[in-house]
C-alpha positions as CSV (number, residue, x, y, z in Angstrom):
1,M,-55.3,16.5,-36.8
2,M,-53.7,19.2,-34.7
3,P,-54.8,22.8,-34.9
4,P,-52.2,25.3,-36.2
5,L,-49.8,26.7,-33.6
6,L,-51.0,30.3,-34.3
7,E,-54.0,31.3,-36.4
8,A,-55.7,34.5,-37.3
9,R,-59.2,34.2,-38.6
10,H,-60.7,37.1,-40.5
11,V,-59.0,39.6,-38.2
12,T,-59.9,43.3,-38.5
13,K,-58.5,46.2,-36.4
14,I,-60.2,49.6,-36.6
15,F,-59.0,52.5,-34.6
16,G,-61.4,55.3,-34.0
17,G,-61.6,58.6,-32.3
18,G,-62.5,62.2,-32.7
19,L,-63.4,65.4,-30.9
20,F,-66.7,67.3,-30.7
21,G,-68.8,64.6,-32.4
22,K,-66.5,64.3,-35.4
23,R,-65.9,60.6,-35.6
24,T,-63.0,59.4,-37.6
25,T,-61.8,55.8,-38.1
26,T,-58.8,54.1,-39.5
27,T,-58.7,50.5,-40.6
28,A,-55.2,49.2,-39.9
29,V,-55.9,45.5,-40.7
30,D,-58.8,44.4,-42.8
31,D,-60.1,40.7,-42.9
32,F,-56.7,39.1,-42.5
33,S,-56.3,35.3,-42.1
34,L,-53.2,33.3,-41.5
35,A,-52.3,29.9,-40.1
36,I,-48.9,28.9,-38.9
37,S,-48.3,25.2,-38.3
38,A,-46.4,23.9,-35.3
39,S,-44.6,21.2,-37.3
40,P,-42.3,21.7,-39.0
41,P,-41.2,24.9,-37.1
42,S,-41.2,27.9,-39.3
43,I,-40.3,31.6,-39.4
44,T,-42.8,33.9,-41.0
45,A,-41.9,37.4,-42.2
46,I,-44.4,40.2,-42.5
47,V,-43.3,42.9,-44.9
48,G,-44.9,46.0,-46.4
49,E,-44.9,49.7,-46.8
50,S,-44.8,52.1,-43.9
51,G,-48.3,52.4,-42.5
52,S,-49.6,49.2,-44.0
53,G,-50.5,47.6,-40.7
54,K,-47.5,45.4,-40.0
55,T,-47.0,46.5,-36.4
56,T,-50.7,46.3,-35.7
57,L,-50.9,42.8,-37.1
58,A,-47.9,41.7,-35.0
59,R,-49.6,43.2,-31.9
60,L,-52.8,41.3,-32.7
61,L,-50.9,38.0,-33.2
62,L,-49.0,38.4,-29.9
63,G,-52.2,39.2,-28.0
64,L,-51.0,42.7,-27.2
65,A,-54.0,44.3,-29.0
66,L,-57.5,43.0,-29.4
67,P,-59.1,42.6,-32.8
68,T,-62.2,44.7,-33.6
69,Q,-63.5,41.6,-35.5
70,G,-62.2,38.1,-35.9
71,E,-60.1,36.0,-33.6
72,V,-56.5,35.0,-32.9
73,L,-56.0,31.4,-31.8
74,Y,-53.0,29.7,-30.1
75,A,-53.2,25.9,-30.5
76,G,-57.0,26.3,-31.2
77,K,-57.8,28.5,-28.2
78,D,-58.6,32.2,-28.3
79,V,-55.6,34.2,-26.9
80,R,-57.9,36.3,-24.9
81,T,-59.0,33.4,-22.8
82,L,-55.6,31.7,-22.1
83,T,-54.9,30.5,-18.6
84,K,-51.7,31.5,-16.8
85,D,-50.0,28.3,-17.9
86,E,-51.3,28.5,-21.4
87,R,-50.1,32.1,-21.6
88,R,-46.6,31.0,-20.5
89,A,-46.5,28.3,-23.2
90,F,-47.8,30.9,-25.7
91,L,-45.0,33.4,-24.9
92,R,-42.4,30.6,-25.2
93,D,-43.7,29.3,-28.5
94,V,-44.7,32.5,-30.3
95,Q,-42.0,35.2,-30.4
96,V,-41.4,38.3,-32.4
97,V,-38.1,39.8,-33.7
98,F,-38.5,43.3,-34.8
99,Q,-36.1,44.3,-37.6
100,D,-34.0,47.5,-37.5
101,P,-34.0,48.6,-41.1
102,Y,-30.9,50.7,-40.5
103,E,-28.9,47.5,-39.7
104,V,-30.2,45.6,-42.7
105,Y,-30.0,47.9,-45.7
106,N,-26.8,49.3,-47.1
107,P,-27.3,53.1,-47.4
108,F,-24.9,53.2,-50.4
């Protein structure tokens, strides 16, 4: 059995910071799992309210951000450890289309 094309396993992303010893954290994505099969090809939409973690999740799935916990896999391999050729295949197979809400929704 082939592994999923793209898989997120228990992914969590926590942003933290603060000045003068005051530590604050924000959990953008909490224990998220998803598997997208390579066959048949599919389109997956991520929707939610503003500030719900959609962009952070997209950045995690694309390997542009590293999860605080969990792992993102491409064809069964962690995206952090892809070789140059595997990274090229990943960028060909996994693509994102950001939606401009002003083009989609009728303001009237």
